C-alpha positions in Angstrom: -38.7 110.2 171.7 -37.9 106.9 173.4 -35.6 105.9 170.6 -33.6 109.1 171.0 -33.5 108.6 174.8 -31.8 105.2 174.4 -28.8 107.1 173.0 -28.4 108.9 176.3 -25.9 106.4 177.9 -23.6 108.8 179.8 -25.3 110.1 182.8 -24.7 110.9 186.5 -27.2 109.5 189.1 -28.3 112.1 191.6 -31.2 110.1 193.2 -31.8 106.5 193.9 -34.7 106.7 196.2 -36.0 103.1 196.4 -33.3 101.0 194.9 -31.2 98.2 196.2 -28.1 99.4 194.3 -27.7 102.8 196.0 -24.8 105.2 195.5 -22.3 105.8 198.2 -23.8 109.2 199.2 -27.5 108.1 198.7 -28.5 105.1 200.9 -31.3 102.8 199.9 -34.9 103.4 201.1 -34.5 100.6 203.7 -31.8 102.7 205.4 -33.5 106.1 205.2 -37.3 105.8 205.3 -37.5 109.3 206.6 -36.3 110.6 203.2 -39.9 110.1 201.9 -43.0 111.6 203.4 -46.6 110.5 203.0 -49.7 112.6 202.6 -52.8 113.4 200.6 -55.5 115.9 199.9 -57.4 115.1 203.1 -56.9 112.8 206.1 -60.1 110.9 205.4 -58.9 110.0 201.9 -55.5 108.5 202.9 -54.7 104.9 202.0 -52.5 102.9 204.2 -48.7 103.4 203.6 -45.9 100.9 204.2 -42.4 100.1 203.0 -40.2 97.1 202.7 -36.5 96.6 202.1 -37.0 94.2 199.1 -39.6 92.9 196.7 -39.1 95.2 193.7 -37.3 94.5 190.4 -33.8 93.2 191.2 -35.2 92.7 194.7 -35.1 96.5 195.3 -36.9 98.2 198.2 -40.6 99.1 197.8 -42.9 102.0 198.8 -46.6 100.9 199.0 -50.0 102.5 199.3 -52.9 100.1 200.1 -56.6 100.8 199.8 -59.4 99.0 201.7 -62.9 98.4 200.3 -63.6 102.1 200.0 -63.1 103.7 196.6 -62.0 107.4 196.2 -58.9 107.1 198.4 -56.0 109.4 197.4 -52.5 109.8 198.8 -48.9 109.9 197.9 -45.3 109.4 198.8 -43.1 112.5 198.3 -39.5 113.5 198.3 -37.8 116.8 197.5 -34.2 117.2 196.3 -31.9 119.9 194.9 -31.5 120.2 191.2 -29.4 122.3 188.8 -31.1 125.0 186.8 -31.3 124.3 183.1 -30.1 120.7 183.5 -31.9 117.8 181.8 -33.1 115.0 184.0 -34.2 111.5 183.3 -36.8 110.1 185.7 -37.5 106.4 186.1 -39.5 104.3 188.6 -41.0 100.9 188.6 -44.6 100.6 189.6 -46.9 97.6 190.3 -50.7 97.8 190.6 -52.6 94.9 192.1 -56.4 95.0 192.3 -59.3 96.2 190.2 -57.7 99.5 189.3 -56.9 101.3 186.0 -53.1 101.3 186.4 -52.4 104.4 184.3 -54.8 106.4 186.4 -54.2 104.8 189.8 -50.4 104.9 190.0 -49.2 108.3 188.8 -45.7 109.8 189.2 -45.3 113.5 188.9 -42.3 115.9 189.1 -42.9 119.5 190.4 -40.2 122.0 189.7 -39.9 124.6 192.5 -37.9 127.8 193.0 -36.1 128.6 196.3 -39.3 129.9 197.8 -41.1 126.6 197.0 -43.2 128.1 194.1 -43.6 126.9 190.6 -41.2 128.9 188.4 -41.7 130.3 184.9 -40.1 128.4 182.1 -37.2 130.2 180.3 -38.8 129.9 176.9 -41.9 131.6 175.3 -45.1 129.7 174.7 -45.6 128.8 171.1 -49.2 127.5 171.5 -52.2 129.7 170.8 -53.2 130.5 174.4 -51.1 133.4 175.7 -48.5 132.8 172.9 -45.2 134.7 173.4 -45.4 134.7 177.2 -43.3 132.5 179.5 -45.5 129.7 180.8 -45.4 128.5 184.4 -43.8 125.2 185.0 -46.7 122.7 185.5 -46.1 119.1 186.8 -44.3 116.7 184.6 -46.0 113.4 183.8 -43.6 110.6 182.9 -45.0 108.0 180.6 -44.9 104.2 180.7 -42.0 102.3 179.2 -40.7 98.8 179.8 -42.6 95.9 181.3 -41.1 93.3 183.6 -43.8 90.9 184.7 -46.2 92.8 187.1 -43.9 95.8 187.1 -44.0 98.7 184.6 -41.3 101.3 184.3 -42.5 104.9 184.4 -40.0 107.0 182.4 -39.4 110.5 181.0 -36.7 113.1 180.3 -37.4 116.7 181.3 -35.6 120.0 181.4 -35.3 121.8 184.8 -36.4 125.5 184.4 -33.7 128.1 184.9 -35.4 129.5 188.0 -35.9 126.1 189.7 -33.7 124.9 192.6 -35.5 121.8 193.7 -37.6 118.9 192.3 -40.5 117.4 194.3 -41.1 113.8 193.3 -44.7 112.6 194.0 -45.7 108.9 193.7 -49.5 108.9 193.9 -52.2 106.4 194.7 -55.6 107.4 193.3 -59.2 106.3 193.9 -59.3 102.5 193.4 -60.8 100.2 196.1 -59.1 97.0 197.3 -55.9 97.9 195.4 -52.2 98.1 196.2 -49.7 100.3 194.4 -46.0 99.6 194.8 -43.2 101.8 193.8 -39.5 100.8 193.5 -36.1 101.9 192.2 -37.0 105.6 191.8 -34.3 107.6 190.1 -33.8 111.2 188.9 -30.6 111.3 186.8 -28.8 114.2 185.2 -28.4 113.5 181.4 -27.3 115.3 178.3 -30.1 117.1 176.4 -32.0 114.8 174.0 -31.3 115.6 170.3 -33.6 117.9 168.5 -35.9 116.1 166.0 -36.9 118.6 163.3 -39.0 117.1 160.5 -40.2 118.6 157.3 -43.8 117.4 156.5 -45.3 117.9 153.0 -48.9 117.6 151.7 -49.9 117.4 148.0 -53.1 119.1 146.8 -53.9 117.4 143.5 -57.0 115.7 142.0 -56.0 113.0 139.4 -57.5 113.5 136.0 -60.4 111.4 134.7 -60.1 108.7 132.0 -56.9 107.1 133.2 -56.1 103.8 134.6 -54.6 103.2 138.1 -51.0 103.3 136.9 -51.5 106.5 135.0 -53.1 108.1 138.0 -50.1 107.2 140.2 -47.7 108.6 137.7 -49.4 112.0 137.9 -48.0 112.4 141.4 -44.3 111.9 140.3 -43.5 115.6 139.7 -45.3 116.6 142.9 -43.3 114.1 145.0 -40.2 115.5 143.3 -41.2 119.0 144.2 -41.6 118.0 147.9 -38.2 116.3 147.8 -36.7 119.5 146.4 -38.1 121.2 149.5 -36.2 118.6 151.7 -39.4 116.9 152.9 -39.1 113.9 155.1 -42.7 112.8 154.5 -45.1 113.4 151.6 -48.9 112.8 152.1 -51.1 112.1 149.0 -54.8 111.9 148.7 -57.4 109.3 149.5 -58.2 106.3 147.1 -56.2 108.2 144.5 -56.6 105.4 141.9 -60.4 105.5 142.3 -60.8 109.2 142.2 -62.4 110.3 138.8 -62.1 106.6 137.7 -65.8 106.3 136.8 -66.1 102.7 137.9 -66.9 100.8 141.1 -64.4 100.8 144.0 -63.8 97.1 143.7 -62.6 97.5 140.1 -59.8 99.8 141.4 -58.8 97.6 144.3 -55.5 95.7 144.3 -53.4 93.6 146.7 -51.2 95.4 149.2 -48.4 95.2 148.4 -49.2 95.6 144.8 -48.5 97.6 141.6 -49.3 101.0 143.2 -47.3 100.4 146.3 -44.4 99.2 144.1 -44.6 102.5 142.1 -44.7 104.8 145.1 -42.0 102.7 146.8 -39.7 103.4 143.9 -40.4 107.1 144.2 -39.8 107.0 147.9 -36.5 105.3 147.4 -35.5 107.7 144.5 -36.1 110.7 146.7 -35.0 109.2 150.0 -38.3 110.0 151.9 -41.5 108.5 153.1 -44.8 108.6 151.1 -48.3 108.0 152.4 -50.9 107.3 149.7 -54.6 106.5 149.8 -55.5 103.3 147.9 -58.1 100.5 147.8 -57.0 97.1 149.0 -58.4 93.8 147.9 -58.0 91.0 150.4 -59.8 87.9 149.0 -63.5 88.9 148.9 -63.1 92.1 150.9 -62.2 95.6 149.8 -60.6 98.1 152.3 -60.0 101.8 152.0 -56.4 102.1 153.1 -53.5 104.5 153.7 -50.1 102.9 152.9 -46.7 104.0 154.1 -43.7 103.6 151.7 -40.2 104.0 153.2 -37.0 105.4 151.8 -35.8 101.9 151.2 -38.6 101.5 148.7 -40.5 98.9 150.8 -44.0 98.9 152.2 -43.5 100.1 155.8 -47.1 99.8 156.9 -50.8 100.1 156.1 -53.9 101.3 157.9 -57.4 100.2 157.0 -60.0 102.9 157.5 -62.1 102.2 160.6 -64.9 104.8 160.3 -66.9 104.3 157.1 -69.4 106.7 155.7 -72.8 105.3 154.5 -71.7 105.4 150.8 -68.8 103.2 151.4 -70.8 100.8 153.6 -73.5 100.6 150.9 -70.8 100.1 148.3 -69.4 97.0 150.1 -66.3 98.4 151.7 -65.1 96.6 154.8 -63.9 98.6 157.9 -60.6 98.0 159.6 -60.4 97.8 163.4 -56.7 98.5 164.4 -54.8 101.7 165.0 -51.2 100.8 164.0 -48.3 103.2 164.5 -45.0 102.8 162.6 -41.5 103.8 163.6 -39.8 106.0 161.0 -36.5 107.7 161.1 -38.1 111.0 162.2 -40.6 109.6 164.7 -43.7 107.6 165.2 -46.3 107.8 162.4 -50.0 106.9 162.4 -52.5 107.2 159.5 -56.2 107.9 159.3 -58.5 108.3 156.3 -61.3 110.8 155.5 -64.4 110.0 157.6 -62.1 108.9 160.5 -61.6 112.6 161.1 -65.2 113.0 162.3 -64.7 110.6 165.2 -62.2 111.4 168.0 -61.7 107.7 168.8 -59.5 107.1 165.7 -56.9 109.9 166.3 -57.0 109.1 170.0 -56.3 105.4 169.3 -53.4 106.4 167.2 -52.1 108.9 169.7 -52.6 106.3 172.5 -50.4 104.0 170.5 -47.7 106.6 170.3 -48.3 108.5 167.1 -46.5 111.9 167.0 -47.6 112.6 163.4 -50.9 111.5 161.7 -51.0 111.3 157.9 -54.6 112.1 156.7 -55.6 111.3 153.1 -59.1 112.7 152.9 -61.7 113.5 150.2 -63.6 115.8 152.5 -64.0 116.6 156.2 -64.6 119.6 158.5 -61.3 121.3 158.9 -62.3 122.3 162.4 -62.3 118.6 163.3 -58.9 118.0 161.8 -57.6 120.9 164.0 -59.4 119.3 167.0 -57.8 115.9 166.3 -54.4 117.6 166.3 -55.0 119.8 169.4 -56.7 117.2 171.6 -53.9 114.7 171.1 -51.0 117.2 170.7 -50.3 115.3 167.5 -49.3 116.9 164.1 -51.9 116.1 161.4 -50.9 116.2 157.7 -53.9 116.3 155.4 -54.2 115.9 151.6 -57.6 116.5 150.0 -59.1 117.1 146.6 -61.5 119.8 147.9 -61.4 123.2 146.3 -59.6 125.5 148.8 -62.3 128.1 148.2 -65.1 125.7 149.3 -64.6 126.5 153.0 -64.3 122.8 153.7 -61.3 120.4 154.2 -57.9 121.7 153.3 -54.6 120.3 152.2 -52.2 121.3 154.9 -50.3 120.7 158.1 -52.0 121.2 161.5 -49.7 121.8 164.5 -49.9 120.3 167.9 -52.1 123.2 169.1 -54.5 122.7 166.2 -53.1 125.8 164.3 -52.7 125.5 160.5 -49.0 125.8 159.8 -49.3 125.6 156.0 -52.1 125.2 153.6 -52.6 124.7 149.8 -54.3 127.4 147.8 -54.7 125.8 144.4 -54.5 122.6 142.4 -51.0 121.3 142.2 -49.7 123.0 145.4 -47.2 121.2 147.5 -47.1 122.7 151.0 -44.3 122.0 153.6 -44.0 122.8 157.3 -41.1 122.1 159.6 -42.0 120.9 163.1 -39.9 120.0 166.2 -40.9 116.6 167.6 -38.1 116.4 170.2 -39.6 119.0 172.5 -43.1 119.1 174.0 -45.6 121.8 173.2 -46.1 123.5 176.5 -49.3 125.5 177.3 -50.1 128.0 180.0 -51.9 126.2 182.8 -51.8 122.9 181.0 -48.0 122.3 180.7 -47.3 119.3 178.4 -50.9 118.3 177.8 -49.9 115.3 175.7 -48.2 113.7 178.7 -51.2 114.4 180.9 -53.6 112.6 178.5 -52.3 109.2 179.6 -53.1 109.8 183.2 -56.3 111.9 182.9 -58.1 110.3 179.9 -61.4 108.6 181.0 -61.4 104.9 180.8 -64.6 104.9 178.7 
């Protein structure tokens, strides 16, 4: 999303609320302090509010909320301005949090769309998530994310579409709950921009169990016609199974392990380049005395684009001498940000949440077996598409090869050995729920710290 937004260079500024470089018809905060109001849920919860004419990035003016030794204080700065129905807007503001606070929870910017009566309007599209699907959802608050960092200052940023029935936007800059903490806001802007480009991606999963009695190279080669089939379906990403060179090998895992990059990544890299797509494959990696269960990402240039070492190991892998990983890397692709998890990871919400927290929009999931309800949960709780490839018989009522949408719904699933399933998803627009709005954006601000 952020990569696409960087292309939006031509824009018209309609609000510069706390900046030093104000437009001719929009004075800076220091000249119009009455443009903002302060408030909170209850008088007894209010922090102290103050403003200054300088001190922010580029020495811009600053809006502050300061808490004493009491925790639980809650208050905000607010401003309402007219907006154009159906217009896309870019919000940005710089925030600084000083004290013992959790910044992502303590300093929260929100945008409320309102109609001429001051009520939240309905969106002009139909909900495509499972709850009350096909109805027009109400416009819930927008939650900008965090973007650039400049010393103590972090930019809060997002691009949003104003509903057709909205006539005004209420900007709220909140302080929440922390004791002995100061939150500063500066250079707040709401800017009309062109619509961000659509980002439709075609995701493929392969349901194939390699035959026994073959070496690692021969097992890899069995996937060539299946990758070609996915390519003929215009897939951008193809996900293969877990530890595919070990499956049905009849020997210890360490005997199937290889360096990464190594022979198998070279083979799949050549396939990815031949078909101009991304491939995720499950392999075993040897790194000196250690063996890891890994998912590797091969890019359309034929090169290794990334790897993920399985974090959550089942007892059989622990007893077999596999070493766990500890990171949740996310990789930029030409269609969006991709994370990977492997098999037993699906039983633990921390793995998918770690990937989502690091920006994953799609999670590739090579998996021998897992509860499909948990795969759906990992997708739904993070609003992240999950693409799984398993060896499990589809009739076993266990893990499936398929694509789980951002609401946890199965978009496509394999029914038999050799199936290649493909689903097209739109990553450039949020999945909006009734009562929740864009839940993925809310996770950043609402997720518990522990």
